[in-house]
C-alpha positions in Angstrom: 40.1 16.7 26.2 41.0 18.8 29.3 37.3 19.7 29.7 36.3 16.1 29.7 38.8 15.2 32.4 37.7 18.1 34.5 34.1 17.0 34.3 35.0 13.4 35.3 36.9 14.7 38.4 33.9 16.8 39.3 31.6 13.8 39.1 33.9 11.8 41.4 33.9 14.5 44.0 30.1 15.0 44.1 28.3 13.4 47.1 25.1 11.4 46.5 23.0 13.9 48.5 24.0 17.0 46.3 21.2 19.5 45.9 19.0 19.7 42.7 20.5 23.0 41.6 24.0 21.5 41.4 22.8 18.7 39.1 20.9 21.3 37.0 24.1 23.4 36.6 26.1 20.2 35.9 23.7 19.2 33.2 24.2 22.5 31.4 28.0 22.1 31.7 27.8 18.6 30.2 25.7 19.9 27.3 28.3 22.7 26.5 31.1 20.1 26.7 29.3 17.7 24.3 28.7 20.6 21.9 32.4 21.5 22.0 33.4 17.8 21.5 31.1 17.6 18.4 32.3 20.8 16.9 36.0 19.7 17.4 35.2 16.3 15.9 33.4 17.8 13.0 36.3 20.2 12.2 38.8 17.3 12.4 36.7 15.1 10.1 36.3 17.9 7.6 40.0 18.1 7.1 40.0 14.4 6.2 36.8 14.1 4.2 33.5 15.9 3.8 32.9 16.8 7.4 29.5 16.9 9.1 28.1 19.9 7.2 24.7 19.8 5.6 24.6 18.7 1.9 22.1 17.5 -0.6 21.7 13.8 -1.1 23.3 14.2 -4.6 26.3 15.9 -3.1 26.8 13.3 -0.4 26.4 10.5 -2.9 29.3 11.9 -5.0 31.6 12.0 -2.0 30.7 8.7 -0.4 29.7 6.4 -3.3 26.5 5.8 -1.3 23.3 7.0 -2.9 20.0 7.6 -1.0 16.8 8.0 -3.0 13.5 9.0 -1.6 11.0 6.7 -3.3 7.7 7.7 -1.6 6.3 10.2 0.9 2.8 9.3 2.0 0.3 10.6 4.5 -2.4 8.3 5.9 -4.7 9.8 8.6 -2.2 11.5 11.0 0.8 9.3 10.1 3.6 10.0 7.6 5.5 7.3 5.8 8.8 7.9 4.1 10.5 5.2 2.0 14.2 5.5 0.9 16.4 3.3 -1.2 20.0 3.1 0.1 22.6 1.8 -2.4 26.3 1.1 -2.3 27.6 2.2 -5.7 31.1 1.1 -5.1 32.6 -2.3 -6.2 33.0 -3.7 -2.7 30.6 -4.6 0.2 30.6 -2.0 2.9 29.5 -1.7 6.5 27.9 1.6 7.2 26.6 3.3 10.4 23.2 4.6 9.6 21.4 7.0 11.9 19.1 10.0 11.8 19.3 11.9 15.1 23.0 11.4 15.9 23.4 11.3 19.6 25.9 14.2 19.7 24.2 16.3 17.0 22.0 19.0 18.4 19.9 19.3 15.2 16.6 17.4 15.0 16.3 15.2 11.8 12.6 15.4 11.0 11.0 18.8 10.9 7.7 20.3 9.9 7.8 23.4 7.6 7.6 25.6 10.7 10.6 24.0 12.2 8.7 21.8 14.8 10.6 18.6 15.4 8.7 15.3 15.0 9.4 11.9 16.7 9.7 8.9 14.4 10.8 5.3 14.0 13.1 3.9 11.4 13.2 0.4 10.0 15.6 -1.5 7.8 16.6 -5.1 7.6 13.2 -6.2 8.8 13.3 -4.6 12.3 12.8 -1.3 13.9 16.0 0.5 14.8 16.9 3.0 17.6 17.2 6.4 15.9 19.3 7.9 18.8 22.4 5.9 18.1 24.0 4.9 14.7 23.8 1.1 14.0 25.9 -0.8 11.5 24.2 -1.8 8.2 25.8 -4.2 5.8 25.5 -2.8 2.2 26.3 -5.3 -0.6 27.9 -3.7 -3.6 25.2 -2.6 -6.2 22.2 -4.0 -4.2 19.6 -1.5 -3.0 18.4 -1.7 0.6 15.1 -0.2 1.7 14.8 2.2 4.7 11.4 2.9 6.1 10.5 5.9 8.4 7.2 6.2 10.3 6.2 9.4 12.1 3.1 10.7 13.9 2.2 14.0 12.2 0.1 14.9 15.3 -2.9 15.8 13.2 -4.3 15.0 9.8 -3.9 18.5 8.4 -0.1 18.2 7.8 0.5 17.9 4.1 4.3 18.4 3.9 7.6 18.1 5.8 10.3 20.7 6.0 13.2 18.4 6.2 14.4 14.9 6.9 18.1 14.0 7.5 19.8 10.7 7.2 23.4 10.5 8.6 25.9 7.9 7.4 29.0 7.1 9.4 28.1 10.0 11.8 29.3 12.7 9.4 27.7 12.5 6.0 24.3 14.3 6.1 21.8 13.4 3.4 19.2 16.2 3.5 15.7 15.9 1.9 13.8 19.2 2.1 10.3 20.4 1.4 8.7 16.9 1.1 5.1 16.9 -0.1 3.1 14.1 1.4 0.8 12.2 -1.0 -2.5 11.0 0.6 -2.6 7.2 0.7 -5.2 5.5 -1.4 -6.4 3.3 1.4 -10.2 3.1 0.9 -12.9 3.0 -1.8 -15.2 4.9 0.5 -15.1 8.5 1.6 -16.4 7.3 5.0 -13.1 5.6 5.9 -9.5 6.4 6.6 -6.7 4.1 7.9 -3.2 5.2 8.9 -1.5 2.6 6.7 0.2 2.5 3.3 0.3 -1.3 3.4 -3.4 -2.1 3.5 -6.6 -0.7 2.0 -9.7 -0.9 4.3 -13.3 -0.6 3.0 -16.6 -0.1 4.8 -19.1 -2.7 3.9 -22.1 -2.3 6.2 -23.4 -1.6 9.7 -26.2 -4.0 10.8 -28.1 -3.8 14.1 -28.6 -7.0 16.0 -30.7 -6.1 19.0 -28.7 -3.8 21.2 -25.4 -4.6 19.3 -24.0 -3.3 16.1 -22.0 -5.5 13.6 -19.8 -3.3 11.4 -18.4 -5.2 8.4 -15.1 -4.1 6.8 -12.7 -5.5 4.2 -8.9 -5.3 4.7 -6.9 -5.7 1.5 -3.1 -6.0 1.6 -1.3 -4.0 -1.1 1.5 -6.6 -1.1 2.0 -10.1 0.3 2.1 -9.7 4.1 2.4 -12.0 7.1 0.0 -10.4 9.6 -1.3 -11.2 13.0 -4.1 -8.9 14.1 -4.5 -8.1 17.8 -6.7 -5.6 19.5 -5.8 -2.5 21.5 -7.7 -2.0 24.7 -7.5 1.8 24.4 -8.5 4.1 21.6 -11.6 2.3 20.5 -14.8 4.4 20.6 -18.1 5.0 18.8 -19.9 8.4 18.8 -23.5 8.6 17.9 -25.2 11.6 16.2 -26.1 13.0 19.6 -22.6 12.9 21.0 -22.9 9.8 23.2 -19.8 7.6 23.4 -19.7 3.8 23.4 -16.5 1.9 24.5 -17.5 -1.7 24.7 -16.1 -2.8 21.3 -14.5 -6.0 20.0 -13.4 -7.1 16.5 -12.0 -9.9 14.5 -10.1 -9.5 11.2 -9.0 -12.4 9.2 -7.6 -15.2 11.4 -7.5 -12.8 14.4 -4.6 -13.6 16.8 -3.1 -16.3 14.6 -0.3 -15.3 12.3 -1.2 -15.8 8.7 0.2 -15.1 5.2 -2.2 -12.8 3.5 -2.0 -12.4 -0.3 -1.8 -9.1 -2.1 -5.1 -7.9 -3.5 -7.2 -10.5 -1.7 -9.7 -9.0 0.7 -9.8 -10.1 4.3 -13.2 -10.0 6.0 -13.4 -8.2 9.4 -16.3 -7.5 11.8 -16.2 -4.8 14.5 -18.9 -5.3 17.2 -20.2 -2.5 19.4 -22.2 -3.7 22.4 -25.2 -2.1 24.3 -26.1 0.7 21.8 -29.7 1.9 22.5 -32.3 0.8 19.8 -33.2 4.4 19.1 -29.6 5.3 18.1 -29.0 4.4 14.5 -27.0 7.4 13.2 -23.3 7.6 14.0 -20.7 10.4 13.5 -17.5 8.4 14.0 -16.1 5.0 14.9 -12.4 4.6 15.8 -10.9 1.2 16.1 -7.2 0.4 16.7 -5.4 -2.9 16.2 -1.9 -4.1 15.6 -0.5 -6.3 12.8 2.7 -8.2 12.8 3.1 -7.8 16.6 5.8 -5.1 16.9 4.4 -3.2 14.0 2.8 0.2 14.4 -0.9 0.3 15.3 -3.5 0.6 12.5 -6.3 3.1 13.3 -9.5 2.7 11.4 -11.9 5.6 11.3 -15.4 5.4 9.9 -17.6 8.6 9.8 -21.2 9.4 9.2 -22.8 6.0 8.8 -26.2 4.5 9.5 -27.1 1.2 11.2 -29.6 -1.0 9.2 -31.7 -3.8 10.4 -30.7 -7.3 9.2 -33.6 -7.5 6.8 -32.9 -4.0 5.4 -29.2 -4.9 4.9 -30.2 -8.1 3.2 -32.4 -6.3 0.8 -29.7 -3.7 0.2 -27.1 -6.4 -0.5 -29.4 -8.2 -2.9 -30.1 -5.0 -4.8 -26.4 -4.3 -5.0 -25.7 -7.8 -6.3 -28.4 -7.4 -9.0 -27.0 -4.1 -10.1 -23.5 -5.5 -10.2 -24.7 -8.4 -12.3 -26.0 -5.9 -14.9 -22.6 -4.3 -15.1 -20.3 -7.2 -14.6 -20.8 -10.8 -15.7 -20.6 -13.7 -13.2 -17.7 -16.0 -13.1 -15.4 -15.9 -16.1 -17.8 -13.8 -18.2 -16.3 -10.6 -16.8 -13.0 -11.5 -18.5 -14.7 -11.3 -21.9 -17.0 -8.3 -21.4 -20.1 -10.5 -21.1 -23.1 -10.5 -18.7 -26.2 -12.5 -18.3 -26.7 -16.3 -18.8 -24.3 -16.7 -21.6 -23.8 -20.2 -23.1 -21.6 -19.4 -26.1 -19.9 -16.4 -27.7 -18.3 -16.3 -31.1 -15.8 -13.5 -31.9 -13.0 -12.7 -34.3 -9.7 -11.9 -32.6 -6.4 -11.1 -34.4 -8.1 -12.4 -37.6 -9.1 -15.7 -36.1 -12.5 -16.9 -35.1 -12.8 -17.8 -31.4 -15.7 -19.8 -30.0 -16.0 -20.0 -26.2 -18.6 -21.7 -24.1 -19.6 -21.3 -20.4 -21.6 -23.2 -17.9 -24.6 -21.8 -16.0 -22.4 -20.2 -13.4 -20.4 -18.3 -16.0 -17.4 -20.6 -15.8 -15.3 -20.9 -19.0 -15.3 -24.5 -20.1 -14.2 -24.7 -23.8 -12.3 -22.7 -26.4 -12.7 -23.7 -30.1 -14.0 -27.1 -29.1 -11.2 -27.8 -26.7 -11.7 -28.2 -23.0 -10.1 -25.5 -20.9 -7.7 -28.1 -19.5 -6.4 -28.7 -23.1 -6.3 -25.0 -23.9 -4.3 -24.4 -20.8 -2.6 -27.8 -20.4 0.0 -26.7 -17.9 -2.6 -25.5 -15.4 -5.2 -23.0 -14.4 -5.5 -20.9 -11.3 -8.7 -19.2 -10.0 -9.4 -16.7 -7.2 -11.8 -17.1 -4.3 -14.7 -15.8 -6.5 -14.1 -18.6 -9.0 -12.7 -16.3 -11.7 -9.7 -17.4 -13.8 -6.6 -15.4 -12.9 -3.9 -17.5 -14.5 -3.5 -20.0 -17.4 -0.4 -21.8 -18.6 -0.7 -22.6 -22.4 2.5 -24.7 -22.8 3.7 -27.8 -20.9 7.3 -27.4 -22.0 7.5 -23.6 -21.2 6.5 -22.9 -17.6 7.2 -19.2 -18.0 4.5 -18.9 -20.7 1.4 -17.6 -18.8 -1.7 -15.6 -19.3 -2.6 -13.4 -16.2 -6.1 -12.0 -15.7 -6.4 -9.1 -13.2 -9.7 -7.5 -12.1 -10.5 -4.2 -10.6 -12.6 -3.5 -7.5 -15.8 -3.7 -9.5 -14.9 -7.2 -10.8 -14.2 -6.0 -14.4 -11.1 -7.2 -16.3 -8.5 -4.5 -15.7 -5.3 -6.0 -17.2 -4.6 -9.0 -19.4 -0.9 -10.0 -19.5 0.0 -12.5 -22.3 3.5 -13.9 -21.7 4.0 -16.3 -24.6 6.4 -17.1 -27.4 9.2 -15.2 -25.7 7.4 -11.8 -25.7 4.9 -10.2 -23.4 1.8 -8.2 -24.2 0.1 -6.1 -21.5 -3.5 -5.0 -22.3 -5.1 -2.4 -20.0 -8.9 -1.9 -20.1 -11.0 1.2 -19.4 -14.8 1.2 -18.9 -17.6 3.7 -18.9 -20.2 4.1 -16.1 -22.4 1.4 -17.8 -19.6 -1.2 -17.6 -18.7 -1.1 -21.3 -15.1 -1.1 -22.5 -14.2 2.2 -24.0 -10.6 1.7 -24.8 -7.7 -0.8 -24.5 -4.0 0.4 -24.2 -1.0 -1.7 -25.0 2.6 -0.4 -24.6 5.0 -1.3 -27.5 8.7 -1.9 -26.7 11.4 -1.5 -29.4 12.9 -4.6 -30.9 16.1 -5.8 -29.2 19.1 -4.1 -30.8 17.1 -1.3 -32.4 18.8 1.6 -30.6 17.0 4.3 -32.7 13.5 3.1 -31.8 11.6 4.6 -28.8 8.9 3.0 -26.7 5.3 3.7 -27.8 1.7 2.8 -27.1 -1.2 1.4 -29.1 -4.6 2.7 -28.0 -7.8 1.2 -29.4 -11.0 3.2 -28.7 -14.4 1.5 -28.9 -17.8 2.8 -29.8 -20.8 0.4 -29.4 -23.2 0.5 -32.3 -25.5 -2.4 -31.4 -26.6 -4.3 -28.2 -28.8 -7.3 -27.5 -31.6 -7.6 -25.0 -29.2 -8.6 -22.2 -27.1 -5.5 -22.6 -24.2 -7.2 -24.3 -22.7 -5.5 -27.4 -23.1 -7.3 -30.6 -21.4 -4.7 -32.9 -18.9 -2.0 -32.2 -16.3 0.2 -33.8 -12.7 -0.3 -32.9 -10.8 2.8 -34.1 -13.4 2.9 -36.9 -13.2 -0.8 -37.8 -16.4 -2.8 -37.3 -16.3 -5.7 -34.9 -19.2 -8.2 -34.4 -19.9 -11.1 -32.1 -22.7 -13.7 -31.8 -24.0 -14.7 -28.4 -26.1 -17.7 -27.4 -27.9 -17.8 -24.0 -29.2 -20.6 -21.8 
């Protein structure tokens, strides 16, 4: 305390025109005083509670009743994303000061394995927080709160972090050490990377229109997001194979500058236009484009490498060829939900010992089931996606929670069928071979309520096709050795 008073007196006596060396020496003195104050405070606190010493998250949780769990550590391009769950395990609501780099603590919170400190931002409660000073966070009893940390790894070769430290109430250190960063699954193409864990971005095509290039992409949110895309004026560049750089670039993704609620799993079309590219340059080594989502959110950096510009006609031919190939592997409309392709009019199968007859129109839309219209089969409503495929059906007017959910993979094949009906739920997961044929179906089995001795299990049905028709649809197959047959009528 005497040292602090001495420093204040020194400051009052200093004239405004003091030389630079004095201020430099004074800065060093202040730093030593701050260090002394922290050490004294830490010693005082340690006599009362746990002190400010380093401890594991498990040890800190036992002393404080507050648990911090690392739920994910992801690397996307040169960015790192850490997600934590903070939970108040006591019986009463608490107000906690949460910080990382405590303003009187000389130790950096986020370190690389070699000890290099990284800058970062931290977010909870829907907004970014200042990580230099602790801020109060209300923690309801028993309800987890997410904490999100974003850091620039400086390069895309970093695969792990040495340490990250969260500090509660300025004295409880929750240390997480040797964190392996998992690469984000943010593209179906090896050509692309994007520094985000929230969206997946895929390269579609690059088409030349005179001296301009139109680069088509698809942005798919991994969860429901309200996003507003805006461009950055810096950081956008295209390199051709000869090393020339082009900077005149614009783009539009989704609704552009308008805020919009984007649905998880539904792709958003985007176009990046590069102007004034010579007609003889059609091979490119890298495109980098930066945009923001959600206004104050971190910038998304899209990188596309080693791609070729096509003429409009070439791109059209390529697109048609891809569509024809996809049609061979995946049926149009609702046909994909039933492992059918071609111009199917009717299919008769046996399912769970019952004969099922389904009919489809010329677009592959499912219209009847066992003689009933689909509106009667699903009397409480049907929901379809933007491709016209059924994704939800409600079979009972009196039970709104009864629902059949159809989920498709990136190739358009049925990936998961969830049957929530008669107060139980079945989840069927489908696996396919390279020719688009179902090879197995998995279904988890949960123990009956009250059966404490039972353990969860799984039923796996493996399929081997033994006969196909001229359209490539199976007409006979073995299901774990049991023969299954179906009859198909075409238009």
